[in-house]
C-alpha positions in Angstrom: 19.4 -26.8 66.7 21.8 -27.3 63.9 19.0 -28.0 61.4 17.2 -24.9 62.5 20.3 -22.8 62.1 20.8 -24.1 58.6 17.2 -23.4 57.7 17.5 -19.8 58.9 20.8 -19.2 57.3 19.5 -20.5 54.0 16.6 -18.1 54.3 19.1 -15.2 54.6 19.1 -14.7 58.4 22.4 -13.0 59.1 22.3 -13.9 62.8 21.0 -17.4 62.4 22.6 -18.9 65.5 21.2 -16.2 67.8 17.8 -16.4 66.2 17.6 -20.1 66.5 18.6 -20.0 70.2 15.9 -17.4 70.9 13.2 -19.3 69.0 14.1 -22.5 70.9 14.1 -20.6 74.3 10.7 -19.0 73.7 8.8 -21.8 72.0 6.7 -23.7 74.5 6.8 -27.0 72.5 8.2 -28.6 69.4 5.1 -27.9 67.3 5.2 -24.2 68.1 8.9 -24.1 67.3 8.3 -25.7 63.9 5.6 -23.2 63.1 7.7 -20.3 64.3 10.6 -21.4 62.2 8.4 -21.6 59.1 7.2 -18.1 59.7 10.7 -16.8 60.1 11.9 -18.6 56.9 9.0 -16.8 55.2 10.4 -13.5 56.2 8.3 -12.5 59.2 10.2 -10.4 61.8 11.6 -12.5 64.6 10.1 -10.0 67.1 6.5 -10.5 66.0 7.0 -14.3 66.0 8.1 -14.4 69.7 5.8 -11.5 70.6 8.3 -9.0 71.9 11.2 -6.7 71.0 13.8 -5.2 73.3 14.4 -1.4 73.5 17.1 -0.1 75.7 16.9 -3.1 77.9 13.1 -3.3 78.2 10.9 -6.0 76.6 8.1 -4.4 74.6 5.2 -6.5 73.3 4.8 -6.4 69.5 2.2 -7.9 67.2 2.1 -8.8 63.5 1.5 -5.8 61.3 3.0 -3.4 63.9 6.3 -1.5 63.4 9.1 -3.2 65.3 11.1 -0.9 67.6 14.7 -0.6 66.4 17.7 -0.6 68.7 18.8 2.9 67.5 15.6 4.4 68.9 17.1 4.1 72.4 18.7 7.5 71.6 15.2 9.1 71.5 14.3 7.4 74.9 17.5 8.7 76.5 16.9 12.3 75.2 13.3 12.2 76.5 14.3 10.8 79.9 16.9 13.5 80.4 14.2 16.2 80.1 11.4 14.5 82.0 10.6 14.7 85.7 7.9 12.8 87.7 4.5 14.4 86.9 5.7 15.7 83.5 3.8 15.3 80.3 5.1 13.0 77.5 3.6 12.6 74.0 4.7 9.8 71.7 3.5 10.5 68.1 3.6 7.7 65.4 3.9 5.5 68.5 3.7 2.0 66.9 3.8 -0.4 69.7 4.2 2.4 72.2 7.8 1.4 72.9 9.3 4.9 73.3 6.7 6.1 75.7 6.7 2.9 77.7 10.5 2.8 78.2 10.6 6.5 79.1 7.7 6.2 81.5 9.3 3.2 83.2 12.5 5.3 83.7 10.6 8.4 85.0 7.7 7.1 87.1 4.6 9.3 87.3 4.8 10.9 83.9 1.5 11.6 82.1 1.8 9.7 78.8 -0.3 10.0 75.6 0.6 8.0 72.5 -0.9 8.3 69.0 -0.8 6.2 65.9 -2.8 6.1 62.6 -2.9 2.3 62.5 -5.6 0.5 64.6 -3.3 -2.5 65.1 -0.6 -0.3 66.5 -3.0 1.6 68.8 -4.2 -1.7 70.2 -0.7 -2.9 70.8 0.4 0.4 72.3 -2.7 0.4 74.6 -1.8 -3.0 75.9 1.8 -2.0 76.5 1.0 1.3 78.2 -1.4 -0.1 80.8 1.5 -0.8 83.1 2.5 2.9 83.2 -1.0 4.4 83.1 -0.5 5.7 79.5 -3.3 6.3 77.0 -3.2 5.3 73.3 -5.2 7.3 70.7 -6.0 6.5 67.1 -5.6 9.3 64.6 -3.4 11.4 62.5 -0.4 12.9 64.4 -1.7 15.3 67.1 -5.4 15.3 66.0 -6.7 13.1 68.7 -4.7 14.6 71.6 -6.8 16.1 74.4 -7.0 19.9 74.0 -6.0 20.6 77.6 -2.5 19.3 76.8 -1.8 22.4 74.7 1.2 24.3 76.1 1.8 21.6 78.7 3.9 19.0 77.0 7.4 18.6 78.4 8.6 16.1 75.8 7.1 15.3 72.4 8.9 12.4 70.9 8.3 10.8 67.4 9.9 8.0 65.6 8.0 9.0 62.4 8.6 7.2 59.1 11.7 8.7 57.4 12.6 6.2 54.6 12.4 7.9 51.2 9.7 6.3 49.1 12.1 5.1 46.4 14.2 3.3 49.1 11.3 1.1 50.4 11.9 -1.6 47.9 15.5 -2.1 49.0 14.6 -2.6 52.7 14.9 -6.0 54.3 11.8 -8.2 53.5 10.8 -8.4 57.2 10.2 -4.7 57.2 9.2 -4.2 53.6 6.7 -7.0 53.5 5.5 -7.3 57.1 5.4 -3.8 58.6 2.7 -1.3 57.5 3.9 1.0 54.6 2.6 4.0 56.5 5.1 3.3 59.3 8.0 3.3 56.8 7.4 5.7 53.9 8.4 9.3 54.6 7.8 10.6 51.1 10.2 11.7 48.4 13.0 12.8 50.7 11.8 10.8 53.7 10.9 14.0 55.7 7.3 14.6 54.9 5.9 13.3 58.2 8.8 14.7 60.3 8.2 18.2 58.9 4.5 17.9 60.0 5.6 16.8 63.5 7.8 19.9 63.8 5.0 22.1 62.5 2.5 20.9 65.2 5.0 20.7 68.1 4.9 24.4 69.1 1.2 24.4 69.9 1.7 21.6 72.4 5.1 22.2 74.0 5.4 23.8 77.4 7.6 26.9 77.5 10.6 24.7 78.4 9.4 21.7 76.4 11.3 19.8 73.7 10.5 17.8 70.6 12.7 14.8 69.8 12.6 13.1 66.4 14.7 10.4 64.7 16.2 10.7 61.3 19.2 9.6 59.2 22.5 11.4 59.5 22.1 12.8 56.0 18.6 14.1 56.7 19.5 15.9 60.0 20.7 19.2 58.5 17.4 19.5 56.5 15.4 18.7 59.5 17.3 21.3 61.6 16.4 23.8 58.9 12.8 22.7 59.0 12.7 23.2 62.8 14.1 26.7 62.5 11.4 27.5 60.0 8.8 26.5 62.6 10.3 28.9 65.2 12.1 26.2 67.1 15.7 26.1 68.4 17.2 22.8 67.2 20.4 20.8 67.6 21.5 17.5 66.3 22.5 14.6 68.5 24.0 11.2 67.6 25.2 8.0 69.1 27.7 6.2 66.8 27.4 3.0 68.8 23.7 2.8 68.1 24.1 4.2 64.6 21.4 6.7 65.6 20.8 10.4 64.8 18.1 12.6 66.2 17.1 16.3 66.2 16.1 17.9 69.5 14.3 21.3 69.3 13.0 23.8 71.9 10.7 26.7 71.6 12.4 29.8 70.4 
């Protein structure tokens, strides 16, 4: 294990010891471990190598070329769960692997779950993850592929949409910059292009008591609150310092 730790550390892995332990625990044989180590040294995300990521205590299957769930997104899950009841309707836009919807649906059994992503690889990954909770994954741009009969019935619309400003992509860690789809990272000039669109479409889908929950950076939150107000929503900001997470939650006006 010492050699593996040194290889990972030399490649810039900050948590080399933990990563080496995980690779050794998950690899079925020495040949696989060697291949996985080489992939990690080349910068591939650890999660896509071992095939899963953890979100709020739940293992979620991830695949190469699909956005890897971040620990901070547990805040979105918790906000969604607090507003859901069995039989409620949950929509996960920009779903990636489907992690947000999956974890929320596991916490609130019986929810009707629809997830949407633009990337075919993400939709395939989400579909595989959501089978266990009866969720459906759709391919398309934001709300375009959602069934029309969901209009006015959605209890929670959650979105971990891209919010990295375009100019900041180059400074991201290589495992994100080089191995995750650009469309899952790039939020435009100020990082809020897609999130503004999410807030704009939310009112047509939300039930009278429904909410939309979106992730952003702390500095972006006031601008996103203003955007929500402009769409006729009643927003407020939530944060979890331990997760280093910020979100905006908005209701119909």
